[in-house]
C-alpha positions as CSV (number, residue, x, y, z in Angstrom):
1,M,0.1,0.0,-0.2
2,S,2.9,2.5,1.0
3,S,4.0,1.9,-2.7
4,V,0.8,2.8,-4.4
5,K,0.4,5.9,-2.2
6,T,3.7,6.8,-2.8
7,L,3.3,6.5,-6.5
8,F,0.3,8.6,-6.2
9,A,2.2,11.7,-4.5
10,L,4.4,11.7,-7.6
11,L,2.2,11.6,-10.6
12,P,1.5,15.1,-12.2
13,L,-1.8,16.7,-10.9
14,A,-3.4,17.1,-14.5
15,A,-3.1,13.5,-15.3
16,L,-4.9,12.7,-12.2
17,A,-7.5,15.5,-12.7
18,T,-8.7,13.7,-16.0
19,L,-11.1,11.6,-13.6
20,S,-9.5,9.0,-11.5
21,C,-6.8,6.5,-10.6
22,S,-7.1,2.9,-9.5
23,K,-5.5,1.6,-6.1
24,T,-6.2,-0.9,-3.5
25,Q,-8.1,-0.5,-0.2
26,D,-6.4,1.3,2.5
27,T,-8.4,2.1,6.0
28,A,-5.4,3.5,8.0
29,P,-6.5,6.6,9.2
30,E,-2.8,8.1,9.5
31,R,0.6,7.4,7.8
32,R,3.4,9.2,9.3
33,I,6.8,8.9,7.2
34,F,8.5,12.0,8.4
35,G,7.2,15.2,10.2
36,D,3.6,15.8,10.7
37,P,0.8,14.5,8.7
38,P,-1.8,16.9,7.2
39,T,-4.8,17.9,9.4
40,I,-8.1,17.3,7.7
41,Q,-10.2,20.2,9.7
42,T,-13.7,20.4,8.0
43,V,-15.6,18.1,5.5
44,E,-18.7,19.5,4.0
45,Q,-21.5,17.1,4.6
46,N,-24.6,18.5,2.6
47,F,-22.6,17.8,-0.7
48,F,-25.0,16.2,-3.1
49,D,-28.3,17.5,-4.8
50,P,-29.5,14.3,-6.6
51,A,-31.8,16.3,-8.9
52,F,-29.9,19.5,-9.7
53,H,-31.4,21.7,-12.4
54,V,-29.3,23.2,-15.1
55,S,-30.4,25.3,-18.1
56,C,-28.4,26.4,-20.8
57,D,-28.8,28.7,-23.8
58,F,-28.0,26.9,-26.9
59,S,-29.5,29.4,-29.1
60,E,-26.2,30.5,-31.2
61,I,-25.5,26.7,-32.0
62,V,-29.1,26.3,-33.6
63,V,-28.7,29.7,-35.4
64,G,-25.3,28.6,-36.5
65,Q,-26.5,25.1,-37.8
66,V,-29.2,26.8,-40.0
67,C,-26.7,29.1,-41.5
68,E,-24.4,26.4,-42.2
69,L,-26.9,24.3,-43.9
70,S,-28.2,27.3,-46.1
71,G,-24.8,27.3,-47.7
72,E,-23.8,30.8,-49.1
73,A,-27.3,32.1,-48.6
74,K,-26.1,32.4,-45.0
75,I,-29.8,32.5,-43.7
76,I,-29.9,33.8,-40.4
77,V,-33.1,32.8,-38.3
78,E,-34.2,34.5,-35.0
79,P,-35.4,31.9,-32.2
80,Q,-38.7,32.6,-30.6
81,P,-40.3,32.1,-27.2
82,G,-42.3,28.8,-26.7
83,P,-43.0,25.7,-25.2
84,G,-40.0,23.8,-26.9
85,W,-40.1,20.3,-28.1
86,V,-38.7,17.3,-27.1
87,R,-37.7,14.3,-29.9
88,G,-40.0,11.4,-28.9
89,R,-42.4,13.2,-26.5
90,K,-46.0,14.0,-27.7
91,P,-46.4,17.7,-27.9
92,G,-47.5,19.5,-25.0
93,L,-46.8,16.7,-22.7
94,G,-44.6,17.9,-20.0
95,S,-43.6,21.1,-21.8
96,V,-42.8,24.0,-20.1
97,V,-43.4,27.5,-22.1
98,N,-40.3,29.6,-21.8
99,P,-41.1,33.4,-22.2
100,E,-37.5,34.2,-23.5
101,A,-36.6,34.0,-26.9
102,G,-34.3,31.4,-27.6
103,V,-33.3,27.5,-27.7
104,F,-32.7,26.2,-24.0
105,V,-31.2,22.8,-23.2
106,E,-32.5,21.8,-19.4
107,G,-32.4,18.9,-17.3
108,T,-31.6,17.3,-13.9
109,Y,-28.7,15.3,-12.7
110,G,-27.2,14.5,-9.7
111,E,-24.2,17.0,-8.8
112,A,-21.8,16.4,-5.9
113,T,-19.6,19.4,-4.9
114,M,-17.1,18.5,-2.3
115,R,-15.2,20.7,-0.2
116,V,-12.6,19.8,2.5
117,T,-10.4,22.1,4.5
118,V,-6.9,20.9,5.0
119,T,-3.8,22.5,6.5
120,D,-0.5,21.3,7.1
121,P,2.0,22.5,10.2
122,N,5.0,22.1,7.8
123,S,3.7,24.5,5.3
124,T,5.3,27.8,5.0
125,S,4.5,31.0,3.2
126,A,6.5,29.9,0.3
127,Q,5.3,26.6,-0.1
128,N,2.0,24.7,1.0
129,N,3.3,21.3,2.1
130,I,0.0,19.8,1.2
131,L,0.7,17.5,-2.2
132,L,-2.6,15.7,-2.7
133,V,-6.2,15.8,-1.2
134,S,-8.5,13.0,-2.8
135,A,-12.0,11.6,-2.6
136,S,-11.6,7.8,-3.3
137,F,-14.5,5.4,-3.8
138,I,-15.2,1.7,-5.1
139,K,-17.0,1.2,-8.1
140,P,-19.9,-0.9,-8.0
141,D,-18.9,-4.5,-8.7
142,S,-15.3,-3.7,-8.3
143,K,-12.8,-4.5,-5.5
144,N,-10.4,-1.5,-6.7
145,E,-10.5,1.9,-5.1
146,D,-10.5,5.0,-7.6
147,S,-9.4,8.8,-6.6
148,I,-10.7,12.1,-7.4
149,V,-8.2,14.6,-7.1
150,M,-9.6,18.0,-5.3
151,F,-8.1,21.2,-5.7
152,D,-7.3,24.7,-4.0
153,D,-6.7,26.5,-6.9
154,G,-9.9,28.7,-7.4
155,A,-11.2,26.9,-10.7
156,E,-7.9,28.1,-12.5
157,N,-7.0,24.7,-13.8
158,H,-8.8,23.7,-17.0
159,F,-9.1,20.1,-18.2
160,M,-10.5,20.0,-21.9
161,F,-13.2,17.2,-22.7
162,P,-14.9,16.7,-25.7
163,Q,-18.4,17.5,-26.6
164,R,-20.9,14.4,-25.9
165,V,-23.1,15.3,-29.3
166,S,-21.4,13.2,-32.0
167,T,-22.7,15.7,-34.6
168,P,-23.2,18.4,-35.5
169,G,-20.5,20.5,-34.1
170,E,-21.2,23.0,-31.2
171,S,-18.4,25.7,-32.1
172,C,-20.1,27.8,-35.0
173,T,-18.3,30.6,-37.0
174,G,-19.4,33.0,-39.6
175,V,-22.7,33.8,-38.5
176,N,-22.0,37.3,-37.5
177,D,-18.9,37.8,-39.8
178,P,-19.5,39.3,-43.3
179,T,-15.9,38.2,-44.2
180,E,-17.0,34.7,-44.1
181,A,-18.8,33.5,-47.2
182,T,-20.6,30.7,-45.2
183,C,-20.8,29.6,-41.8
184,K,-19.4,26.4,-40.2
185,C,-19.9,24.4,-37.1
186,V,-17.2,22.1,-35.8
187,G,-17.1,19.7,-32.9
188,T,-15.5,21.6,-29.7
189,S,-13.9,20.6,-26.4
190,Y,-15.3,22.3,-23.2
191,P,-13.1,23.1,-20.1
192,L,-13.8,21.3,-16.9
193,D,-12.5,22.7,-13.4
194,S,-12.5,22.1,-9.9
195,G,-15.5,24.1,-9.0
196,D,-13.1,25.6,-6.2
197,T,-14.1,29.3,-5.4
198,N,-11.1,31.0,-3.5
199,K,-7.4,30.1,-4.5
200,N,-4.8,29.2,-1.8
201,D,-7.6,29.4,1.1
202,D,-7.1,25.9,2.2
203,E,-10.3,24.5,0.9
204,F,-10.1,21.8,-1.6
205,T,-12.8,21.3,-4.2
206,R,-14.2,19.0,-6.5
207,R,-17.3,19.3,-8.7
208,L,-18.9,16.0,-10.2
209,A,-21.7,15.3,-12.2
210,F,-23.4,11.8,-11.9
211,H,-25.7,10.7,-15.2
212,K,-27.5,7.5,-16.2
213,P,-26.1,5.5,-19.4
214,T,-29.1,6.8,-21.2
215,A,-28.7,10.6,-20.5
216,N,-29.2,12.8,-23.3
217,P,-25.6,13.8,-24.8
218,Y,-27.1,17.8,-25.1
219,L,-27.6,17.6,-21.3
220,L,-24.0,16.2,-20.7
221,D,-22.8,19.1,-23.0
222,C,-24.9,21.8,-21.1
223,I,-23.1,20.3,-17.9
224,Q,-19.8,20.3,-19.3
225,R,-20.0,23.9,-20.7
226,D,-21.8,25.5,-18.1
227,R,-21.2,23.7,-15.0
228,H,-17.6,22.5,-16.0
229,A,-18.3,19.6,-13.9
230,T,-16.7,15.9,-14.3
231,L,-18.9,13.4,-15.8
232,I,-19.3,9.9,-13.8
233,L,-21.5,7.5,-15.3
234,A,-23.8,5.7,-12.9
235,S,-27.2,3.7,-13.0
236,T,-30.1,5.4,-10.8
237,G,-29.7,4.1,-7.6
238,T,-26.2,3.4,-7.4
239,T,-24.6,4.1,-4.0
240,F,-21.2,5.7,-3.6
241,T,-19.0,5.8,-0.4
242,F,-16.1,8.3,-0.8
243,K,-13.2,8.5,1.7
244,I,-11.5,11.7,2.4
245,E,-7.4,11.7,2.4
246,A,-4.7,14.2,2.5
247,V,-1.2,13.3,1.7
248,D,2.0,15.9,2.3
249,R,5.4,16.4,0.5
250,Q,6.9,14.0,2.7
251,G,4.2,11.2,2.0
252,N,2.4,11.5,5.3
253,L,-1.2,10.4,4.7
254,S,-4.2,11.5,6.8
255,T,-7.8,10.1,6.4
256,W,-11.1,11.6,7.7
257,P,-12.7,8.9,10.0
258,Q,-16.5,9.1,8.5
259,S,-17.1,8.3,4.8
260,L,-19.4,10.4,2.6
261,P,-22.4,8.4,0.9
262,L,-24.5,9.5,-1.9
263,T,-27.2,7.5,-3.8
264,T,-27.8,8.5,-7.6
265,G,-31.1,9.5,-8.6
266,D,-32.6,9.7,-12.3
267,D,-31.5,12.2,-14.8
268,S,-34.1,14.2,-17.1
269,F,-33.8,16.1,-20.2
270,D,-36.0,19.0,-21.8
271,C,-35.5,21.5,-24.7
272,T,-37.5,24.6,-24.1
273,G,-38.1,27.9,-26.1
274,D,-38.6,27.8,-29.7
275,P,-40.1,24.5,-31.0
276,C,-38.5,24.5,-34.5
277,G,-35.3,25.4,-33.0
278,C,-35.3,22.7,-30.4
279,C,-36.3,20.0,-33.2
280,V,-33.6,21.3,-35.6
281,L,-30.8,20.9,-32.5
282,Q,-32.0,17.4,-31.8
283,F,-31.8,16.4,-35.4
284,G,-28.8,18.3,-36.2
285,G,-30.9,19.7,-39.2
286,L,-34.5,19.5,-40.6
287,D,-36.4,16.7,-40.2
288,S,-40.1,15.6,-41.0
289,A,-40.6,15.7,-37.2
290,C,-40.0,19.2,-37.5
291,N,-42.9,20.1,-39.9
292,G,-45.4,22.7,-38.8
293,L,-43.5,23.8,-35.6
294,E,-43.5,27.4,-34.9
295,G,-40.5,29.7,-34.5
296,M,-37.3,30.2,-36.0
297,T,-38.1,33.0,-38.3
298,S,-36.5,35.0,-40.7
299,P,-38.0,38.2,-42.0
300,D,-37.0,37.9,-45.5
301,V,-37.2,34.5,-46.1
302,F,-39.2,32.4,-43.2
303,P,-41.4,35.0,-42.0
304,D,-43.8,32.5,-40.8
305,G,-41.0,30.4,-39.3
306,L,-38.4,27.8,-40.8
307,C,-40.3,24.7,-40.1
308,V,-43.8,26.1,-41.1
309,T,-42.2,27.0,-44.4
310,T,-39.8,24.3,-45.2
311,Q,-41.8,20.8,-45.0
312,L,-40.0,17.3,-45.6
């Protein structure tokens, strides 16, 4: 166990931050190699919301997609307010009328924001002696333990992860650029971070987003783009138990005596606002399912709306 822990201490934090590292179980509350171990002062207990709500404005992406599909015509549409539209859902069923003009991806998922205050008696004004703070857990049906690295960085460290929607791309250019003959939408990556609020205040943080295997990819991109949270796949009703540990530069280990349990809930997806825009977003373009849906107007080309005028 000592060799595994020492290896963890030497690994670059950027590599650890991609998600987790596997190791074997260790239940020792403290390990002293040289000097004094870190002190875990507080651990946030109310850290998990099983139905956290998120809402993201995807209007620019949809406008860019329509502009790209129109080629050199560069048709610019304007999203309207409305009840939205969700693929596979009967019109009006469970829809929420969004009074704001736009295309909005909304939904719920399980969000955990772990906050731990850790100090070390051997820290100085020139150097913090804490090397690593982590939240460890055992995956369901596994004997191996994974560790999520926590940071006291003011969310300054960014770890790029690609969009979850396979196509179309969510980074669109040319819409408001008269020098570009056409619009283009390409795949993009979103910067994830720790969720830490203040840098170097001894509070280490990590924000996690739990979602089921069938979660809508637009919901996942919304979480990555606006919440910057690390995604963790888990079926509804999965229980995780986290162990909080801290390691200093001498390899001394401290463990919080109580574990942090959470049980994942269900996640949900909705697209509110412009119905035609929601349909175009989910199909990556026009589809017969979009026929007759209101919204996405263009005064000169589609005064009655893109999906009303263009029937497939």
